[in-house]
HTML snippet that shows the backbone in 3Dmol.js (N, CA, C, O; Angstrom):
<script src="https://3Dmol.org/build/3Dmol-min.js"></script>
<div id="view" style="width:600px;height:400px;position:relative"></div>
<script>
const pdb = `
ATOM      1  N   MET A   1     154.714 131.972  87.560  1.00  0.00           N
ATOM      2  CA  MET A   1     154.676 131.065  88.695  1.00  0.00           C
ATOM      3  C   MET A   1     154.551 129.604  88.275  1.00  0.00           C
ATOM      4  O   MET A   1     154.831 128.705  89.068  1.00  0.00           O
ATOM      5  N   VAL A   2     154.136 129.363  87.037  1.00  0.00           N
ATOM      6  CA  VAL A   2     153.964 127.987  86.578  1.00  0.00           C
ATOM      7  C   VAL A   2     155.321 127.423  86.183  1.00  0.00           C
ATOM      8  O   VAL A   2     155.964 127.909  85.252  1.00  0.00           O
ATOM      9  N   LYS A   3     155.748 126.383  86.909  1.00  0.00           N
ATOM     10  CA  LYS A   3     157.010 125.705  86.621  1.00  0.00           C
ATOM     11  C   LYS A   3     156.805 124.213  86.780  1.00  0.00           C
ATOM     12  O   LYS A   3     156.244 123.756  87.776  1.00  0.00           O
ATOM     13  N   PHE A   4     157.259 123.459  85.799  1.00  0.00           N
ATOM     14  CA  PHE A   4     157.123 122.011  85.829  1.00  0.00           C
ATOM     15  C   PHE A   4     158.479 121.381  86.102  1.00  0.00           C
ATOM     16  O   PHE A   4     159.501 121.855  85.606  1.00  0.00           O
ATOM     17  N   PHE A   5     158.490 120.321  86.886  1.00  0.00           N
ATOM     18  CA  PHE A   5     159.694 119.562  87.168  1.00  0.00           C
ATOM     19  C   PHE A   5     159.448 118.122  86.746  1.00  0.00           C
ATOM     20  O   PHE A   5     158.520 117.472  87.229  1.00  0.00           O
ATOM     21  N   LYS A   6     160.287 117.629  85.841  1.00  0.00           N
ATOM     22  CA  LYS A   6     160.114 116.280  85.301  1.00  0.00           C
ATOM     23  C   LYS A   6     159.915 115.282  86.437  1.00  0.00           C
ATOM     24  O   LYS A   6     160.708 115.207  87.376  1.00  0.00           O
ATOM     25  N   GLY A   7     158.826 114.516  86.318  1.00  0.00           N
ATOM     26  CA  GLY A   7     158.531 113.481  87.301  1.00  0.00           C
ATOM     27  C   GLY A   7     158.017 114.000  88.628  1.00  0.00           C
ATOM     28  O   GLY A   7     158.060 113.285  89.629  1.00  0.00           O
ATOM     29  N   GLY A   8     157.525 115.243  88.656  1.00  0.00           N
ATOM     30  CA  GLY A   8     157.094 115.791  89.933  1.00  0.00           C
ATOM     31  C   GLY A   8     155.814 116.601  89.889  1.00  0.00           C
ATOM     32  O   GLY A   8     155.285 116.935  88.829  1.00  0.00           O
ATOM     33  N   VAL A   9     155.341 116.902  91.090  1.00  0.00           N
ATOM     34  CA  VAL A   9     154.175 117.753  91.295  1.00  0.00           C
ATOM     35  C   VAL A   9     154.614 118.870  92.237  1.00  0.00           C
ATOM     36  O   VAL A   9     155.185 118.613  93.296  1.00  0.00           O
ATOM     37  N   VAL A  10     154.342 120.103  91.842  1.00  0.00           N
ATOM     38  CA  VAL A  10     154.688 121.250  92.663  1.00  0.00           C
ATOM     39  C   VAL A  10     153.403 121.971  93.038  1.00  0.00           C
ATOM     40  O   VAL A  10     152.549 122.207  92.183  1.00  0.00           O
ATOM     41  N   SER A  11     153.263 122.321  94.308  1.00  0.00           N
ATOM     42  CA  SER A  11     152.102 123.110  94.728  1.00  0.00           C
ATOM     43  C   SER A  11     152.574 124.303  95.543  1.00  0.00           C
ATOM     44  O   SER A  11     153.505 124.205  96.343  1.00  0.00           O
ATOM     45  N   LYS A  12     151.906 125.438  95.320  1.00  0.00           N
ATOM     46  CA  LYS A  12     152.230 126.680  96.022  1.00  0.00           C
ATOM     47  C   LYS A  12     150.932 127.330  96.474  1.00  0.00           C
ATOM     48  O   LYS A  12     150.024 127.528  95.666  1.00  0.00           O
ATOM     49  N   THR A  13     150.834 127.662  97.750  1.00  0.00           N
ATOM     50  CA  THR A  13     149.681 128.417  98.224  1.00  0.00           C
ATOM     51  C   THR A  13     149.838 129.854  97.764  1.00  0.00           C
ATOM     52  O   THR A  13     150.867 130.485  98.009  1.00  0.00           O
ATOM     53  N   ILE A  14     148.808 130.374  97.092  1.00  0.00           N
ATOM     54  CA  ILE A  14     148.843 131.729  96.544  1.00  0.00           C
ATOM     55  C   ILE A  14     148.092 132.697  97.458  1.00  0.00           C
ATOM     56  O   ILE A  14     148.566 133.800  97.729  1.00  0.00           O
ATOM     57  N   ILE A  15     146.918 132.275  97.928  1.00  0.00           N
ATOM     58  CA  ILE A  15     146.076 133.106  98.790  1.00  0.00           C
ATOM     59  C   ILE A  15     145.524 132.240  99.917  1.00  0.00           C
ATOM     60  O   ILE A  15     145.085 131.112  99.691  1.00  0.00           O
ATOM     61  N   GLU A  16     145.552 132.781 101.130  1.00  0.00           N
ATOM     62  CA  GLU A  16     144.925 132.092 102.252  1.00  0.00           C
ATOM     63  C   GLU A  16     144.273 133.130 103.146  1.00  0.00           C
ATOM     64  O   GLU A  16     144.939 134.003 103.702  1.00  0.00           O
ATOM     65  N   THR A  17     142.946 133.017 103.276  1.00  0.00           N
ATOM     66  CA  THR A  17     142.174 133.908 104.136  1.00  0.00           C
ATOM     67  C   THR A  17     141.332 133.051 105.070  1.00  0.00           C
ATOM     68  O   THR A  17     141.451 131.826 105.073  1.00  0.00           O
ATOM     69  N   LYS A  18     140.479 133.697 105.862  1.00  0.00           N
ATOM     70  CA  LYS A  18     139.581 132.949 106.746  1.00  0.00           C
ATOM     71  C   LYS A  18     138.563 132.141 105.950  1.00  0.00           C
ATOM     72  O   LYS A  18     138.064 131.127 106.436  1.00  0.00           O
ATOM     73  N   GLU A  19     138.248 132.582 104.723  1.00  0.00           N
ATOM     74  CA  GLU A  19     137.196 131.947 103.929  1.00  0.00           C
ATOM     75  C   GLU A  19     137.687 130.963 102.884  1.00  0.00           C
ATOM     76  O   GLU A  19     136.985 130.006 102.559  1.00  0.00           O
ATOM     77  N   VAL A  20     138.907 131.188 102.341  1.00  0.00           N
ATOM     78  CA  VAL A  20     139.342 130.404 101.189  1.00  0.00           C
ATOM     79  C   VAL A  20     140.858 130.211 101.182  1.00  0.00           C
ATOM     80  O   VAL A  20     141.616 131.023 101.713  1.00  0.00           O
ATOM     81  N   GLU A  21     141.267 129.106 100.560  1.00  0.00           N
ATOM     82  CA  GLU A  21     142.688 128.859 100.287  1.00  0.00           C
ATOM     83  C   GLU A  21     142.814 128.534  98.804  1.00  0.00           C
ATOM     84  O   GLU A  21     142.105 127.668  98.292  1.00  0.00           O
ATOM     85  N   ILE A  22     143.722 129.232  98.113  1.00  0.00           N
ATOM     86  CA  ILE A  22     143.936 129.005  96.687  1.00  0.00           C
ATOM     87  C   ILE A  22     145.378 128.590  96.475  1.00  0.00           C
ATOM     88  O   ILE A  22     146.308 129.289  96.880  1.00  0.00           O
ATOM     89  N   SER A  23     145.552 127.431  95.829  1.00  0.00           N
ATOM     90  CA  SER A  23     146.894 126.906  95.574  1.00  0.00           C
ATOM     91  C   SER A  23     147.059 126.633  94.088  1.00  0.00           C
ATOM     92  O   SER A  23     146.116 126.243  93.400  1.00  0.00           O
ATOM     93  N   LEU A  24     148.276 126.847  93.609  1.00  0.00           N
ATOM     94  CA  LEU A  24     148.643 126.533  92.233  1.00  0.00           C
ATOM     95  C   LEU A  24     149.334 125.177  92.227  1.00  0.00           C
ATOM     96  O   LEU A  24     150.295 124.963  92.966  1.00  0.00           O
ATOM     97  N   PHE A  25     148.848 124.261  91.397  1.00  0.00           N
ATOM     98  CA  PHE A  25     149.471 122.952  91.224  1.00  0.00           C
ATOM     99  C   PHE A  25     150.055 122.865  89.817  1.00  0.00           C
ATOM    100  O   PHE A  25     149.392 123.224  88.844  1.00  0.00           O
ATOM    101  N   CYS A  26     151.281 122.394  89.709  1.00  0.00           N
ATOM    102  CA  CYS A  26     151.935 122.149  88.423  1.00  0.00           C
ATOM    103  C   CYS A  26     152.334 120.685  88.407  1.00  0.00           C
ATOM    104  O   CYS A  26     153.198 120.258  89.173  1.00  0.00           O
ATOM    105  N   MET A  27     151.704 119.924  87.536  1.00  0.00           N
ATOM    106  CA  MET A  27     151.933 118.485  87.464  1.00  0.00           C
ATOM    107  C   MET A  27     152.616 118.134  86.152  1.00  0.00           C
ATOM    108  O   MET A  27     152.074 118.395  85.077  1.00  0.00           O
ATOM    109  N   ALA A  28     153.796 117.547  86.233  1.00  0.00           N
ATOM    110  CA  ALA A  28     154.500 117.103  85.030  1.00  0.00           C
ATOM    111  C   ALA A  28     153.713 115.971  84.376  1.00  0.00           C
ATOM    112  O   ALA A  28     152.930 115.284  85.032  1.00  0.00           O
ATOM    113  N   THR A  29     153.929 115.788  83.093  1.00  0.00           N
ATOM    114  CA  THR A  29     153.279 114.719  82.340  1.00  0.00           C
ATOM    115  C   THR A  29     153.448 113.382  83.050  1.00  0.00           C
ATOM    116  O   THR A  29     154.548 113.020  83.467  1.00  0.00           O
ATOM    117  N   GLY A  30     152.338 112.653  83.182  1.00  0.00           N
ATOM    118  CA  GLY A  30     152.356 111.329  83.789  1.00  0.00           C
ATOM    119  C   GLY A  30     152.198 111.309  85.296  1.00  0.00           C
ATOM    120  O   GLY A  30     152.127 110.232  85.889  1.00  0.00           O
ATOM    121  N   GLN A  31     152.143 112.461  85.926  1.00  0.00           N
ATOM    122  CA  GLN A  31     151.994 112.517  87.379  1.00  0.00           C
ATOM    123  C   GLN A  31     150.530 112.498  87.783  1.00  0.00           C
ATOM    124  O   GLN A  31     149.659 112.863  86.994  1.00  0.00           O
ATOM    125  N   SER A  32     150.259 112.077  89.007  1.00  0.00           N
ATOM    126  CA  SER A  32     148.880 112.038  89.481  1.00  0.00           C
ATOM    127  C   SER A  32     148.812 112.329  90.973  1.00  0.00           C
ATOM    128  O   SER A  32     149.793 112.198  91.705  1.00  0.00           O
ATOM    129  N   LEU A  33     147.636 112.724  91.390  1.00  0.00           N
ATOM    130  CA  LEU A  33     147.305 112.824  92.807  1.00  0.00           C
ATOM    131  C   LEU A  33     146.413 111.622  93.081  1.00  0.00           C
ATOM    132  O   LEU A  33     145.358 111.475  92.464  1.00  0.00           O
ATOM    133  N   SER A  34     146.829 110.772  93.996  1.00  0.00           N
ATOM    134  CA  SER A  34     146.067 109.551  94.268  1.00  0.00           C
ATOM    135  C   SER A  34     144.694 109.891  94.849  1.00  0.00           C
ATOM    136  O   SER A  34     144.468 110.995  95.344  1.00  0.00           O
ATOM    137  N   GLU A  35     143.796 108.927  94.777  1.00  0.00           N
ATOM    138  CA  GLU A  35     142.438 109.161  95.247  1.00  0.00           C
ATOM    139  C   GLU A  35     142.443 109.596  96.711  1.00  0.00           C
ATOM    140  O   GLU A  35     143.108 109.003  97.560  1.00  0.00           O
ATOM    141  N   HIS A  36     141.684 110.644  96.967  1.00  0.00           N
ATOM    142  CA  HIS A  36     141.570 111.175  98.322  1.00  0.00           C
ATOM    143  C   HIS A  36     140.250 111.929  98.445  1.00  0.00           C
ATOM    144  O   HIS A  36     139.529 112.103  97.463  1.00  0.00           O
ATOM    145  N   THR A  37     139.943 112.371  99.659  1.00  0.00           N
ATOM    146  CA  THR A  37     138.763 113.192  99.910  1.00  0.00           C
ATOM    147  C   THR A  37     139.201 114.417 100.698  1.00  0.00           C
ATOM    148  O   THR A  37     140.324 114.481 101.198  1.00  0.00           O
ATOM    149  N   SER A  38     138.313 115.374 100.800  1.00  0.00           N
ATOM    150  CA  SER A  38     138.556 116.569 101.601  1.00  0.00           C
ATOM    151  C   SER A  38     137.292 116.870 102.396  1.00  0.00           C
ATOM    152  O   SER A  38     136.177 116.665 101.916  1.00  0.00           O
ATOM    153  N   SER A  39     137.479 117.352 103.596  1.00  0.00           N
ATOM    154  CA  SER A  39     136.324 117.712 104.424  1.00  0.00           C
ATOM    155  C   SER A  39     135.756 119.075 104.015  1.00  0.00           C
ATOM    156  O   SER A  39     134.760 119.532 104.576  1.00  0.00           O
ATOM    157  N   ARG A  40     136.398 119.720 103.031  1.00  0.00           N
ATOM    158  CA  ARG A  40     135.946 121.026 102.551  1.00  0.00           C
ATOM    159  C   ARG A  40     135.578 120.942 101.077  1.00  0.00           C
ATOM    160  O   ARG A  40     136.227 120.213 100.328  1.00  0.00           O
ATOM    161  N   PRO A  41     134.544 121.676 100.637  1.00  0.00           N
ATOM    162  CA  PRO A  41     134.240 121.718  99.209  1.00  0.00           C
ATOM    163  C   PRO A  41     135.361 122.433  98.465  1.00  0.00           C
ATOM    164  O   PRO A  41     136.026 123.309  99.017  1.00  0.00           O
ATOM    165  N   ALA A  42     135.563 122.048  97.200  1.00  0.00           N
ATOM    166  CA  ALA A  42     136.667 122.600  96.425  1.00  0.00           C
ATOM    167  C   ALA A  42     136.258 122.804  94.974  1.00  0.00           C
ATOM    168  O   ALA A  42     135.264 122.252  94.504  1.00  0.00           O
ATOM    169  N   MET A  43     137.058 123.616  94.274  1.00  0.00           N
ATOM    170  CA  MET A  43     136.936 123.778  92.829  1.00  0.00           C
ATOM    171  C   MET A  43     138.334 123.694  92.239  1.00  0.00           C
ATOM    172  O   MET A  43     139.312 124.123  92.850  1.00  0.00           O
ATOM    173  N   ILE A  44     138.407 123.133  91.040  1.00  0.00           N
ATOM    174  CA  ILE A  44     139.660 123.084  90.289  1.00  0.00           C
ATOM    175  C   ILE A  44     139.446 123.871  89.004  1.00  0.00           C
ATOM    176  O   ILE A  44     138.457 123.668  88.299  1.00  0.00           O
ATOM    177  N   HIS A  45     140.375 124.769  88.704  1.00  0.00           N
ATOM    178  CA  HIS A  45     140.346 125.512  87.436  1.00  0.00           C
ATOM    179  C   HIS A  45     141.608 125.146  86.668  1.00  0.00           C
ATOM    180  O   HIS A  45     142.713 125.482  87.095  1.00  0.00           O
ATOM    181  N   ILE A  46     141.453 124.461  85.539  1.00  0.00           N
ATOM    182  CA  ILE A  46     142.588 124.050  84.710  1.00  0.00           C
ATOM    183  C   ILE A  46     143.103 125.276  83.956  1.00  0.00           C
ATOM    184  O   ILE A  46     142.348 125.943  83.248  1.00  0.00           O
ATOM    185  N   LEU A  47     144.390 125.563  84.114  1.00  0.00           N
ATOM    186  CA  LEU A  47     144.995 126.728  83.460  1.00  0.00           C
ATOM    187  C   LEU A  47     145.657 126.371  82.143  1.00  0.00           C
ATOM    188  O   LEU A  47     145.547 127.114  81.167  1.00  0.00           O
ATOM    189  N   ARG A  48     146.344 125.235  82.109  1.00  0.00           N
ATOM    190  CA  ARG A  48     147.017 124.804  80.871  1.00  0.00           C
ATOM    191  C   ARG A  48     147.291 123.311  80.946  1.00  0.00           C
ATOM    192  O   ARG A  48     147.217 122.696  82.011  1.00  0.00           O
ATOM    193  N   GLY A  49     147.610 122.743  79.787  1.00  0.00           N
ATOM    194  CA  GLY A  49     147.907 121.319  79.704  1.00  0.00           C
ATOM    195  C   GLY A  49     146.652 120.480  79.509  1.00  0.00           C
ATOM    196  O   GLY A  49     145.571 120.993  79.219  1.00  0.00           O
ATOM    197  N   ARG A  50     146.830 119.174  79.677  1.00  0.00           N
ATOM    198  CA  ARG A  50     145.719 118.231  79.530  1.00  0.00           C
ATOM    199  C   ARG A  50     145.841 117.148  80.579  1.00  0.00           C
ATOM    200  O   ARG A  50     146.937 116.820  81.033  1.00  0.00           O
ATOM    201  N   GLY A  51     144.696 116.597  80.958  1.00  0.00           N
ATOM    202  CA  GLY A  51     144.714 115.506  81.916  1.00  0.00           C
ATOM    203  C   GLY A  51     143.334 114.943  82.125  1.00  0.00           C
ATOM    204  O   GLY A  51     142.455 115.043  81.269  1.00  0.00           O
ATOM    205  N   GLU A  52     143.167 114.349  83.282  1.00  0.00           N
ATOM    206  CA  GLU A  52     141.884 113.768  83.668  1.00  0.00           C
ATOM    207  C   GLU A  52     141.611 114.096  85.127  1.00  0.00           C
ATOM    208  O   GLU A  52     142.519 114.158  85.956  1.00  0.00           O
ATOM    209  N   VAL A  53     140.332 114.303  85.414  1.00  0.00           N
ATOM    210  CA  VAL A  53     139.866 114.464  86.778  1.00  0.00           C
ATOM    211  C   VAL A  53     138.811 113.389  86.984  1.00  0.00           C
ATOM    212  O   VAL A  53     137.855 113.295  86.214  1.00  0.00           O
ATOM    213  N   ALA A  54     138.983 112.584  88.014  1.00  0.00           N
ATOM    214  CA  ALA A  54     137.999 111.543  88.334  1.00  0.00           C
ATOM    215  C   ALA A  54     137.274 111.951  89.609  1.00  0.00           C
ATOM    216  O   ALA A  54     137.896 112.225  90.635  1.00  0.00           O
ATOM    217  N   LEU A  55     135.945 111.985  89.524  1.00  0.00           N
ATOM    218  CA  LEU A  55     135.099 112.342  90.653  1.00  0.00           C
ATOM    219  C   LEU A  55     134.202 111.155  90.968  1.00  0.00           C
ATOM    220  O   LEU A  55     133.339 110.787  90.171  1.00  0.00           O
ATOM    221  N   ALA A  56     134.414 110.562  92.135  1.00  0.00           N
ATOM    222  CA  ALA A  56     133.620 109.398  92.559  1.00  0.00           C
ATOM    223  C   ALA A  56     133.610 108.310  91.492  1.00  0.00           C
ATOM    224  O   ALA A  56     132.577 107.689  91.245  1.00  0.00           O
ATOM    225  N   GLY A  57     134.776 108.075  90.851  1.00  0.00           N
ATOM    226  CA  GLY A  57     134.898 107.001  89.877  1.00  0.00           C
ATOM    227  C   GLY A  57     134.558 107.375  88.444  1.00  0.00           C
ATOM    228  O   GLY A  57     134.844 106.602  87.531  1.00  0.00           O
ATOM    229  N   GLU A  58     133.953 108.543  88.218  1.00  0.00           N
ATOM    230  CA  GLU A  58     133.641 109.011  86.866  1.00  0.00           C
ATOM    231  C   GLU A  58     134.802 109.872  86.376  1.00  0.00           C
ATOM    232  O   GLU A  58     135.160 110.854  87.025  1.00  0.00           O
ATOM    233  N   THR A  59     135.398 109.506  85.222  1.00  0.00           N
ATOM    234  CA  THR A  59     136.567 110.223  84.711  1.00  0.00           C
ATOM    235  C   THR A  59     136.158 111.232  83.641  1.00  0.00           C
ATOM    236  O   THR A  59     135.369 110.939  82.743  1.00  0.00           O
ATOM    237  N   TYR A  60     136.730 112.444  83.773  1.00  0.00           N
ATOM    238  CA  TYR A  60     136.426 113.532  82.846  1.00  0.00           C
ATOM    239  C   TYR A  60     137.729 114.076  82.253  1.00  0.00           C
ATOM    240  O   TYR A  60     138.752 114.152  82.935  1.00  0.00           O
ATOM    241  N   GLU A  61     137.673 114.450  80.974  1.00  0.00           N
ATOM    242  CA  GLU A  61     138.811 115.103  80.338  1.00  0.00           C
ATOM    243  C   GLU A  61     139.010 116.460  81.007  1.00  0.00           C
ATOM    244  O   GLU A  61     138.044 117.141  81.349  1.00  0.00           O
ATOM    245  N   ALA A  62     140.266 116.843  81.188  1.00  0.00           N
ATOM    246  CA  ALA A  62     140.582 118.146  81.780  1.00  0.00           C
ATOM    247  C   ALA A  62     141.502 118.893  80.821  1.00  0.00           C
ATOM    248  O   ALA A  62     142.552 118.382  80.431  1.00  0.00           O
ATOM    249  N   LYS A  63     141.100 120.103  80.445  1.00  0.00           N
ATOM    250  CA  LYS A  63     141.945 120.931  79.584  1.00  0.00           C
ATOM    251  C   LYS A  63     141.735 122.392  79.962  1.00  0.00           C
ATOM    252  O   LYS A  63     140.847 122.717  80.750  1.00  0.00           O
ATOM    253  N   ALA A  64     142.555 123.261  79.399  1.00  0.00           N
ATOM    254  CA  ALA A  64     142.547 124.673  79.772  1.00  0.00           C
ATOM    255  C   ALA A  64     141.143 125.272  79.789  1.00  0.00           C
ATOM    256  O   ALA A  64     140.319 125.004  78.915  1.00  0.00           O
ATOM    257  N   ASN A  65     140.902 126.081  80.799  1.00  0.00           N
ATOM    258  CA  ASN A  65     139.659 126.828  81.017  1.00  0.00           C
ATOM    259  C   ASN A  65     138.494 125.988  81.515  1.00  0.00           C
ATOM    260  O   ASN A  65     137.367 126.481  81.576  1.00  0.00           O
ATOM    261  N   MET A  66     138.735 124.740  81.871  1.00  0.00           N
ATOM    262  CA  MET A  66     137.663 123.919  82.438  1.00  0.00           C
ATOM    263  C   MET A  66     137.661 124.071  83.958  1.00  0.00           C
ATOM    264  O   MET A  66     138.697 124.300  84.582  1.00  0.00           O
ATOM    265  N   TRP A  67     136.466 123.936  84.531  1.00  0.00           N
ATOM    266  CA  TRP A  67     136.266 124.008  85.977  1.00  0.00           C
ATOM    267  C   TRP A  67     135.638 122.706  86.465  1.00  0.00           C
ATOM    268  O   TRP A  67     134.833 122.098  85.759  1.00  0.00           O
ATOM    269  N   PHE A  68     136.003 122.283  87.665  1.00  0.00           N
ATOM    270  CA  PHE A  68     135.410 121.110  88.299  1.00  0.00           C
ATOM    271  C   PHE A  68     135.052 121.469  89.739  1.00  0.00           C
ATOM    272  O   PHE A  68     135.861 122.041  90.469  1.00  0.00           O
ATOM    273  N   TYR A  69     133.840 121.127  90.131  1.00  0.00           N
ATOM    274  CA  TYR A  69     133.408 121.325  91.516  1.00  0.00           C
ATOM    275  C   TYR A  69     133.506 119.986  92.238  1.00  0.00           C
ATOM    276  O   TYR A  69     133.081 118.955  91.718  1.00  0.00           O
ATOM    277  N   ILE A  70     134.068 120.014  93.434  1.00  0.00           N
ATOM    278  CA  ILE A  70     134.250 118.789  94.214  1.00  0.00           C
ATOM    279  C   ILE A  70     133.567 118.978  95.575  1.00  0.00           C
ATOM    280  O   ILE A  70     134.091 119.687  96.435  1.00  0.00           O
ATOM    281  N   PRO A  71     132.414 118.355  95.772  1.00  0.00           N
ATOM    282  CA  PRO A  71     131.752 118.462  97.076  1.00  0.00           C
ATOM    283  C   PRO A  71     132.620 117.838  98.174  1.00  0.00           C
ATOM    284  O   PRO A  71     133.457 116.978  97.902  1.00  0.00           O
ATOM    285  N   ARG A  72     132.411 118.277  99.399  1.00  0.00           N
ATOM    286  CA  ARG A  72     133.174 117.702 100.513  1.00  0.00           C
ATOM    287  C   ARG A  72     132.968 116.186 100.571  1.00  0.00           C
ATOM    288  O   ARG A  72     131.888 115.675 100.273  1.00  0.00           O
ATOM    289  N   ASN A  73     134.010 115.499 100.955  1.00  0.00           N
ATOM    290  CA  ASN A  73     134.037 114.037 101.155  1.00  0.00           C
ATOM    291  C   ASN A  73     133.846 113.208  99.882  1.00  0.00           C
ATOM    292  O   ASN A  73     133.616 112.002  99.968  1.00  0.00           O
ATOM    293  N   LEU A  74     133.936 113.834  98.703  1.00  0.00           N
ATOM    294  CA  LEU A  74     133.811 113.093  97.446  1.00  0.00           C
ATOM    295  C   LEU A  74     135.189 112.566  97.028  1.00  0.00           C
ATOM    296  O   LEU A  74     136.120 113.358  96.887  1.00  0.00           O
ATOM    297  N   PRO A  75     135.342 111.259  96.829  1.00  0.00           N
ATOM    298  CA  PRO A  75     136.638 110.726  96.374  1.00  0.00           C
ATOM    299  C   PRO A  75     136.982 111.279  94.991  1.00  0.00           C
ATOM    300  O   PRO A  75     136.137 111.316  94.097  1.00  0.00           O
ATOM    301  N   HIS A  76     138.232 111.708  94.831  1.00  0.00           N
ATOM    302  CA  HIS A  76     138.650 112.273  93.546  1.00  0.00           C
ATOM    303  C   HIS A  76     140.144 112.060  93.316  1.00  0.00           C
ATOM    304  O   HIS A  76     140.919 111.884  94.256  1.00  0.00           O
ATOM    305  N   THR A  77     140.527 112.080  92.026  1.00  0.00           N
ATOM    306  CA  THR A  77     141.927 111.971  91.609  1.00  0.00           C
ATOM    307  C   THR A  77     142.167 112.962  90.473  1.00  0.00           C
ATOM    308  O   THR A  77     141.233 113.413  89.809  1.00  0.00           O
ATOM    309  N   VAL A  78     143.435 113.287  90.268  1.00  0.00           N
ATOM    310  CA  VAL A  78     143.830 114.159  89.157  1.00  0.00           C
ATOM    311  C   VAL A  78     145.035 113.521  88.494  1.00  0.00           C
ATOM    312  O   VAL A  78     145.962 113.089  89.180  1.00  0.00           O
ATOM    313  N   TYR A  79     145.036 113.453  87.152  1.00  0.00           N
ATOM    314  CA  TYR A  79     146.122 112.845  86.384  1.00  0.00           C
ATOM    315  C   TYR A  79     146.521 113.792  85.251  1.00  0.00           C
ATOM    316  O   TYR A  79     145.657 114.336  84.563  1.00  0.00           O
ATOM    317  N   SER A  80     147.822 113.989  85.057  1.00  0.00           N
ATOM    318  CA  SER A  80     148.326 114.869  84.005  1.00  0.00           C
ATOM    319  C   SER A  80     148.777 114.064  82.789  1.00  0.00           C
ATOM    320  O   SER A  80     149.675 113.228  82.890  1.00  0.00           O
ATOM    321  N   LYS A  81     148.150 114.320  81.637  1.00  0.00           N
ATOM    322  CA  LYS A  81     148.565 113.686  80.383  1.00  0.00           C
ATOM    323  C   LYS A  81     149.618 114.524  79.668  1.00  0.00           C
ATOM    324  O   LYS A  81     150.456 113.988  78.942  1.00  0.00           O
ATOM    325  N   LYS A  82     149.578 115.826  79.869  1.00  0.00           N
ATOM    326  CA  LYS A  82     150.557 116.756  79.294  1.00  0.00           C
ATOM    327  C   LYS A  82     150.698 117.895  80.291  1.00  0.00           C
ATOM    328  O   LYS A  82     149.704 118.507  80.683  1.00  0.00           O
ATOM    329  N   ASP A  83     151.935 118.184  80.705  1.00  0.00           N
ATOM    330  CA  ASP A  83     152.184 119.183  81.752  1.00  0.00           C
ATOM    331  C   ASP A  83     150.939 120.015  82.035  1.00  0.00           C
ATOM    332  O   ASP A  83     150.508 120.805  81.196  1.00  0.00           O
ATOM    333  N   MET A  84     150.366 119.834  83.217  1.00  0.00           N
ATOM    334  CA  MET A  84     149.084 120.458  83.540  1.00  0.00           C
ATOM    335  C   MET A  84     149.224 121.351  84.765  1.00  0.00           C
ATOM    336  O   MET A  84     149.781 120.948  85.786  1.00  0.00           O
ATOM    337  N   ALA A  85     148.711 122.567  84.645  1.00  0.00           N
ATOM    338  CA  ALA A  85     148.681 123.502  85.762  1.00  0.00           C
ATOM    339  C   ALA A  85     147.229 123.811  86.089  1.00  0.00           C
ATOM    340  O   ALA A  85     146.412 124.009  85.189  1.00  0.00           O
ATOM    341  N   PHE A  86     146.909 123.851  87.382  1.00  0.00           N
ATOM    342  CA  PHE A  86     145.557 124.190  87.796  1.00  0.00           C
ATOM    343  C   PHE A  86     145.553 124.892  89.134  1.00  0.00           C
ATOM    344  O   PHE A  86     146.478 124.758  89.935  1.00  0.00           O
ATOM    345  N   LEU A  87     144.483 125.651  89.358  1.00  0.00           N
ATOM    346  CA  LEU A  87     144.246 126.262  90.658  1.00  0.00           C
ATOM    347  C   LEU A  87     143.311 125.375  91.438  1.00  0.00           C
ATOM    348  O   LEU A  87     142.318 124.882  90.903  1.00  0.00           O
ATOM    349  N   LEU A  88     143.624 125.169  92.698  1.00  0.00           N
ATOM    350  CA  LEU A  88     142.750 124.458  93.625  1.00  0.00           C
ATOM    351  C   LEU A  88     142.205 125.504  94.581  1.00  0.00           C
ATOM    352  O   LEU A  88     142.967 126.170  95.282  1.00  0.00           O
ATOM    353  N   ILE A  89     140.885 125.649  94.610  1.00  0.00           N
ATOM    354  CA  ILE A  89     140.228 126.622  95.481  1.00  0.00           C
ATOM    355  C   ILE A  89     139.470 125.844  96.537  1.00  0.00           C
ATOM    356  O   ILE A  89     138.500 125.151  96.229  1.00  0.00           O
ATOM    357  N   LEU A  90     139.913 125.957  97.793  1.00  0.00           N
ATOM    358  CA  LEU A  90     139.285 125.254  98.909  1.00  0.00           C
ATOM    359  C   LEU A  90     138.498 126.224  99.770  1.00  0.00           C
ATOM    360  O   LEU A  90     139.040 127.232 100.224  1.00  0.00           O
ATOM    361  N   SER A  91     137.239 125.932  99.997  1.00  0.00           N
ATOM    362  CA  SER A  91     136.427 126.735 100.899  1.00  0.00           C
ATOM    363  C   SER A  91     136.786 126.355 102.322  1.00  0.00           C
ATOM    364  O   SER A  91     136.996 125.178 102.618  1.00  0.00           O
ATOM    365  N   LYS A  92     136.857 127.329 103.195  1.00  0.00           N
ATOM    366  CA  LYS A  92     137.139 127.048 104.603  1.00  0.00           C
ATOM    367  C   LYS A  92     135.863 127.043 105.430  1.00  0.00           C
ATOM    368  O   LYS A  92     135.909 126.969 106.658  1.00  0.00           O
ATOM    369  N   LYS A  93     134.728 127.122 104.752  1.00  0.00           N
ATOM    370  CA  LYS A  93     133.443 127.125 105.470  1.00  0.00           C
ATOM    371  C   LYS A  93     132.631 125.934 105.074  1.00  0.00           C
ATOM    372  O   LYS A  93     131.517 125.756 105.567  1.00  0.00           O
TER     373      LYS A  93
END
`;
const viewer = $3Dmol.createViewer("view");
viewer.addModel(pdb, "pdb");
viewer.setStyle({}, {cartoon: {color: "spectrum"}});
viewer.zoomTo();
viewer.render();
</script>
């Protein structure tokens, strides 16, 4: 399911239930998700590649097998330094 497109970001919803939504994101090198917030708590699980995750202005290295917890309404960004795939797990509660 992991496919990268030069200069792009691809997202696919994998699971959606009453409690949770899980999406796969594939970000080509150099791509980013601009700063935003969510009204729901979330977790990111890095599957492959390298990048950065910024949480409330603090930037962290992101690489395979790392997890990040994002509380609701926390400003965050994601940047891919080398084709990066991750799961986004959003709580619906």
